[in-house]
C-alpha positions, 0 to 999 in steps of 0.5 A: 566486501564486507558486510554491513551488520558485522560492522561495529556490531558491537556498537548495536549489541551494546545500545539496543535498548530505551534509556536516558543519555549524558547530555540529552533529556531524560526522555532520550531514546537510545538504541542501534542503526546499520546502514546499507547500499541501495539499489536506489541512486541517491539512497540507503536501507537504514535500519534502526533497532530500539528495544524490542522495535525494529524498522527498516526503510529506504532513506535518502542519503541527504537526511543524514547530515555529516555523513561519510560513507567513504570505502576506507574505515572511519568513525562517522556522525550523522544528525537527521532533523524531523519535527518530531525530534532529531536523531544523532547517530555515530559509529563505524563506516567501511565500503558504503556500510555502517553501524552504532548507536543512536540518540533521538531526542523528541521536539518538546512542542510536536505532540501539542503541535499536533493536537493542536491541529484537531488530530488528537495528541499522542504519547510523547514516546511514541514520537521516535515513530513519527520521526522515522516516517517523516510526519512534518506538521506542514504534511499533517496540516495538509492532510488536516486541511484535505477534508478526510473524515476519521483522520487523527494523529495515528492516521498521519503516521499510516499515511507515511508509511503506505504513500498516502500524501495530499497529491495522491488524494487529488489525484484520486478524487479528479479521477472520480474517487470520493477518497474522504475517508482515512481508513479507506485511502490507506486501504487504497493504498495497501490494495492498489486503488490508483488514480489510473485504476479508478480512471478505468471504470469511467468506461463503464458510464459510473464509477463505483464508490470506494468500498466497491472500489477496494472490494474489486482490487482485493479480487484482481480486477485491473485496467485491462480486465475491465477495458476487454469487458468494455469492449465486449459490451459489458461497461455498464455492468455494476461493481457487486456483479464485476466482483462475482466475476473476479471470484467465479472466474469470469474472464473476457476470455470466457466470455468471448469463447461463448459467442461462437457457440451461440452465446454472444452476450449473456446477462452479468447474472448468467455468466456467473451461473454458468462458471459456477455450474461448469457450464464451459464451452466443452460443455455446450459443445458436447450438448450439441454433438448429441443434438441437444441445440438452441438451449438457453443459458438457463436451460444449460445451467438447469441441465447441469445442476441436474447431472446430464452430460 
């Protein structure tokens, strides 16, 4: 099988720059493209290069109107229609891969329509990015009506890149997150704050605010981890303490190991102090063999601080 990068290489190299194209408006953008097979049914890996800007992603084959990926080597043409503009491509295909040149013709009123939704005006030069990510006017209207603070056109582009849509916003809110700020929604998507993750905190009696949910996810809190803590009696632990648990490796296993030694439910701040100062089950057991029994957690920490081994 031939590699898709080798197909039509001359065509791609000849068209890696912005420029006017005969038969199109002066603002038409020109560049090179390649298509490779995707492991996902009904999709292809589509890469476009225009000047110094390269992007690659998984696209639906149905988006490429007129594209023929028959095995035999042949010329291809396709059109991708977006609200932001139209991408017209031509090139050569063989064995499921293809390469060639494209022309992007921006839609004349797209920027004006976005501005009319109160999302600010974008430059016509930016429309190609909005077309690639399929920032449709319907998507813009949906998000503009969702009560999201700080929403601007640039945030819509980030929403598309990171998979933030109206369904996700609704599901996050139904789970208990506020999900009312554009930057936090992007952070949710980047760090994996899902509706399932938010719902897991219901076992703790209250759901942390959006900023703390992000902090918990950044530090590796998972629904399984929170559920295990809840079963151990730490179901009303404040979010800040939970973040400290993750930072200092206060795990359910660590908590469970303390119970047989006479410490069935230390306070959250005591658990953090034990971890910070190295009060391990082995350390406690060693003190007991030397007759130092029935010590409080605070006494254990003090002994460790003062180097009593």
